[in-house]
C-alpha positions as CSV (number, residue, x, y, z in Angstrom):
1,M,0.0,0.0,0.0
2,D,1.6,3.2,-1.2
3,V,0.2,5.9,1.1
4,A,2.1,8.7,-0.7
5,R,0.5,7.8,-4.1
6,I,-3.0,7.6,-2.5
7,L,-2.5,11.0,-0.9
8,A,-1.3,12.5,-4.2
9,E,-4.5,11.1,-6.0
10,L,-6.7,12.4,-3.2
11,R,-5.1,15.9,-3.5
12,R,-5.7,15.9,-7.3
13,D,-9.3,14.9,-6.7
14,R,-9.7,17.6,-4.2
15,E,-8.4,20.2,-6.6
16,R,-10.9,19.0,-9.3
17,V,-13.8,19.2,-6.9
18,D,-12.7,22.7,-5.8
19,E,-12.6,23.8,-9.4
20,A,-16.0,22.4,-10.0
21,I,-17.4,24.2,-7.0
22,V,-15.9,27.5,-8.1
23,S,-17.4,27.1,-11.6
24,L,-20.8,26.3,-10.2
25,E,-20.7,29.2,-7.8
26,Q,-19.9,31.5,-10.7
27,L,-22.8,30.2,-12.7
28,V,-25.2,30.8,-9.8
29,R,-23.8,34.3,-9.2
30,N,-24.0,35.3,-12.8
31,R,-27.7,34.3,-13.2
32,G,-29.6,37.4,-14.0
33,P,-32.3,38.3,-16.4
34,R,-31.3,36.9,-19.7
35,R,-31.6,39.0,-22.8
36,G,-31.9,38.1,-26.4
37,K,-32.4,34.8,-28.3
38,P,-30.9,31.7,-26.7
39,P,-28.2,29.8,-28.7
40,A,-29.4,27.2,-31.1
41,W,-28.2,24.3,-29.0
42,M,-30.1,25.6,-25.9
43,A,-33.2,26.3,-27.9
44,A,-33.2,22.7,-29.2
45,L,-33.3,21.4,-25.7
46,T,-36.2,23.6,-24.6
47,T,-38.5,23.5,-27.6
48,K,-41.9,22.2,-26.8
49,R,-44.0,20.4,-29.2
50,R,-47.5,21.8,-29.9
51,G,-50.6,19.8,-30.3
52,R,-51.6,16.4,-29.1
53,P,-49.0,13.7,-28.4
54,P,-49.0,10.8,-30.8
55,G,-51.6,8.2,-30.1
56,S,-54.0,10.5,-28.3
57,K,-56.4,11.2,-31.2
58,K,-60.1,11.0,-30.6
59,K,-61.4,7.6,-31.2
60,K,-64.6,7.2,-33.2
61,K,-67.5,5.9,-31.2
62,T,-68.9,2.8,-32.7
63,S,-72.6,2.6,-32.7
64,L,-73.9,-0.6,-31.2
65,S,-76.9,-1.8,-33.2
66,N,-78.9,-4.2,-31.1
């Protein structure tokens, strides 16, 4: 068991986590009212389909002749 190697890996992991935390904090801090049109890749993620979903059409009522 190489304790020095394990410590070095843990330190690298800690640095990556710290960088991720800083990046997320900056994203949260910079959230304000957005202006303008969103980028195409973002618009593609948020587009909503209009109309009925497939398979939800009205079904014809069949008249029962007894």
